[in-house]
N, C-alpha and C positions, 0 to 999 in steps of 0.2 A: 840138224836138219835143216836145210837151206829153207828159206820163204818159199821159193818156187816149189820144192818138194812137199812142203807143209801143206800149199795150197792145192796141189794136185792129189795129194791123200784125201784131204776135205772133200774135195770134189768126187774123188771116185768113192769115197765111204758112202755118200748121199746116192749116188748113181748105182752104186751095188746093194743098197739098203743093208749096210752094215754100222749099225748104230755103234757096236762097240767099239769099232775100229776108227769111228769119228769121236767118239767121247774121248778114247785115249789121246787124242791132240790137245785136249783140255786139262789144265789144272785140275786136282781132286775137288775143290771148290767153285771151278769155272762156271761160267754164266753165258747163256746163248739168249739174246733176245731176238726172237723172231719177230718179223714185220707182221705176220699174220696173228700167231699164237700166243705173243708176250714169251715171257721169261721162262727158261728153264735152268735150274741151280744144281750142280754136282754131276758128275758123271753117268750116274744110273737115269736120271733125268732127261740129261742130254741124248744117251743111247735111246731112250724111249720116244725121244721126240721125233728122231730120223725113222725109227721101226714102226712106231705106232701113228703119231700125227701125221707126218709126212704122206705116208702111205695109206692113210684112212680113204682119202678121196682123189689120188693121183697114184699114177704109174710112170714109167720111164723117163725119169729124171735127166735131165741134162745140165750140168754146171760147168761153167769156164770162168776163170779168173784171169785178168788182163792187166796188165802194167803196174805189177807190185812195187810198193816203195815202203821201206821200213828203215828205222833207226835203231834197230833192236830191241825197241821197248814198244813201239806202236808200227802196226802193219796194216796199211792200206792196199786195196787192190779192187779195182772196176771188175764187175761181172756182169756176165748175160746167163740167164737161168730159165729153164722151161721145164714143163711136164704135160703129160697126157691126162687130163682131168677126167675122174669117174662120176663126176656130179652129173645127175641125170639131165639138168637143164642145159649142161654144157655140150652134149651129144658128142663127146669123145674128143673135143676140141684140145689142142696144144696150147695152153697159156704160156705167155712169154713176156719177161720183163727184166730190166736191167737194174743195177744198183752199183753201190759202193760198200765194200766190207770194212768194217773198221774192227781191227783186234787189238785189244792190250795183252801183251807178251810177258811171260815171268819164266825164267829157266827153261825156255825153249818150248813153251807150252803156251797154249791160247787161257788167257785169265778171264777175258771178256770179249765178246764178240757181239757187235751191233751192226745196223745196216741202214742204208739210206736208200730207199728202193721206189723206182717209178712203177708202181702197181697198177696204174689205170690202164694200162694195154691189156693186162692180164684179164682185169674185170669185163672188159669189151669182150676178148677172145672168150671167157666162160659164159658169156650170154647173161650177166647178172642184171636184174631189171635196174633202172637207173636211181629208185628210191633205194635199193639194197647197196649200190654204189656209194649213193650220197651217206648211208649210214656209216659204211666201212671207213670213207674218207675223213667224215666228222670225227669217228673215233681216234684216227691217226692224228687229226688236228689237236684233239684234246690233248693225248699222250704229249705230243710236242710241245704245247703250252705248259704242261706239268713239270717239264724239265728244267732243273736249277738254271741252266746257263739261258732260258728263255725270260727269266725273272724281268731283267731289265727291257726286254722288248714289250713289255704287256703293260708299262706304265705310262 
């Protein structure tokens, strides 16, 4: 499967709430690191992430990948993503953000997915209180600082 076909299948599976099809794009022991919910390891947990976690407080997902680049081992793509929130405080707002998907590939499947995302506009769209936004961003900052590649930056 080409990188473009894989990315389209990836986005379509989320938009169609098809966790099984989404999970099949991953290796058996693949890991999806979600910017909101954390890590999901293995196809069953990845499928549940889409079917249960994503759709727990949202509907009408739209996900597009742009400008993919790959060397066969790593795949990068800029993305735009949105959904209609079902959270009461959001009042049915469409939360929108952009990011970069970073995938490690193995035998034509995704072994590891993580992303760098600009989530701040979505928090405003969702009408989150400033204190809630600060807690979420603080958690994201703590996770960044805990990554091995940040060690040199903390001295």
